[in-house]
N, C-alpha and C positions, 0 to 999 in steps of 0.2 A: 618132334612135337614142340611147338613154341610155347613160351610162357604167356598165356592168354590173359590170366587174371592175376593181378598183383595189387596188394593194398598195404599201405603204410599202417602199422598198428594204431597210431594215434588217429589217423583218419577213419579207419575201420571202426574203432571203438566209439567214436562220437557220432557215426552215422545213425545208430539206433535211436538215440535220444533226439537227434535232429528230425528224423522221419516221424517220430511220435509227435513232436511239437508241430511239425508242418501239416501232417495228415490227420492227427488224432488217433491213429491206429497203425498197426504194421501187419503185413502178411508174412508169416514165418513158416518154413518147412523144415521137417526133421531131417538130419543128416547124421550118419554113424560111421562114415568112412569118406575117403576122397572121392570115390565114384558117385555115391549118393549125393554128395555135395555138388559135384559138377552138374548132375541133373538139376538140382535146385538152383544152381547159379544161372543156368541157361533156359530153364522152363519159362514159357510165356503162353499167354492166350490172348486172342483178339476178342474184344467185347465192346460193342457199340462204338467202333472206330478207334478204340484205344488199345494199346499193348499193355497188358497187365503182367507184372512179374512178381516174384517174391522179394521181400525186403531184407530178409536175413534167414538165419538158421537156428534151429533148436537142436542142441547136442544132448540127446536123451540118455540117461543112465540105463533105462529099460532096453533100448535097442543097442546101446554099446555093450551091455551085458549079454544080450541075446545073440549078438553077432559073434561073441566069443564062446557061445554055448553055455553060458552061466545064468543063474536066476537073478532077478532084479532085487538083490538083498544087500547092496553095498559091498559085494565081494570084490569087484574090480577096483583096485586102488587108484589113488590120485596119479601116480606116475604113468600108469596105463591110460587113464583118461586124458592126461595131458598129451600123450603120444597121439591118440586118436584126434584130439582137438588140433594138434599141429598138422596132421595129415589133411584135415579139412581146410584149415587156414592157408595152407601152402598152395591150394589149387583154386581158391575163391577170392572174391573181393568184398563180399557182403558181410554185415555184422553178424555176430553170434551171441546167443543166449545159451548158457550152460545149466543143465539140470545138476544141482549140487547135492541131491538127496537130502540127508539130514545135516550135511556139512561136516559130519564127523565130530571130533572134539573141537573145542574152541581153538586150540592151537593148530590143529589140522586145517580148520577152516581159514584161519589167518593166512597160512602158507598157500592154500589153494587160491584164495582171493588175490594174493600178491602175484602168484604165477599167472593166473588168468588175465589179470590187468596188464601185466608186462607183455603178454602175447598179443594183446589188442582185442580180447574178448570184451563185449559190451556189458554183459550182466551175468550174474549167477542167481538162480532161484533155489532157495532151500525150504524144505518142509519142516513143520514143527512137530515131527514124530521122534520118538526115542530111537536110538541106534540099537540093534539093526532094524531098519524100517521094514515094513511089510507093504507090498505093492497095493496101492489104493484100489486097483481093479479086482483084487481078490476078496470076494464077498465073505469068504470063510475065515479070513485072517482077523485076528484081534488087533485093532489099531490103537496103540498107546501113544499119547502125545507127551511131549516134553513140557516141563513146568514153564509157563509163559515168561516168567522173569528170567529164568536161565536162557531161554531161547532169545529173549530180547538182548541179553548180554552178548550172546553169540553174534547177533546182527550188528551190534555196536562194535565188536571186535573186528568183524569183517569190514565194516565201514572204515574203521581206523587203519586197517591193513592195506587199503587201496593205495595205489601210487599216483592215481589221477582222480580228479573230482567227477568225471563223467561216467566212471564205472559204477554200475548199479548193483546193489544187493537187494534182492526181492524176496519177501516172505511168502510162502504158500501155506495158507491156513488149512488145516485138515479137520477142523471141529465137526463139520457136517459129515465127513467120511467116518469119523470116530463115533458119531451119534451123540455128540455133545450139544448140538443146537446152535441157533443163530446168536443168542446172547453170549455164549462162550466165544464164538468167532469174533464178535464185535469187541469184547473185552481184550482178546488177544491182539486184534488189529490195532487197537489204540496203543497198546504197549509197544508193539513192533514199530509203529510209526514214530513214536517218541524216541525209540532206539536208533532210528536212522534208516 
C-alpha cells in the first residue's frame, strides 16, 4: 500500500482557517481511528455538477472513549488521545479539530495545546464544565459549569501555549445545557472572547 495522503503539519494546520475565510463554513466529519479517517478523507458526493468532500475531521472524545469501551467522562488520558490523533494524521491530509473536553487542569491544557499544535492540529474545543465532565447528551446528568473567570484564564493559558498563531482555542459554552439561560451564555462568551 502506498502513502496516498501526506500533509506537512504547518500546511495542514492552516488549511482550516483558510477554508473558513474562503467559504464562510467548513464540512467536518468525525474520526476516531485511522480507518474512519480514511473514509472521511475519501468520501465525496456529486451534487448539481460539483464534487463535495469533507474539509476536515473532528476527533471526538465521545467516540475515542467509546471505541475503547469507556464512558465519555475524561477517563481516556491525553497520551492515549495523542496516539489516536497521530493514527488519524498519519493517513490523512485534511485539517483536524480536537474535542478537548474540559481541558483538564490549566497546566494539562497548556501541554495538550502545545502537543496538538506541534502535530499540525488546527484547533481544540473545550467546554466550560467542571472536571470530570458529564456528557451533554445525558439528560439525567447534573451539568456543573466552571467559574467563567477561571475558564477564561484557562483559555488564555492555552492561547499562550500555542507554538503558532494559526492554532485556534475554541470555547464551547454549556450554559443552555446546564439550564442557566442565554444571559449567562452571553456573559461567558464575552469573557472568553476577551481571553483569546
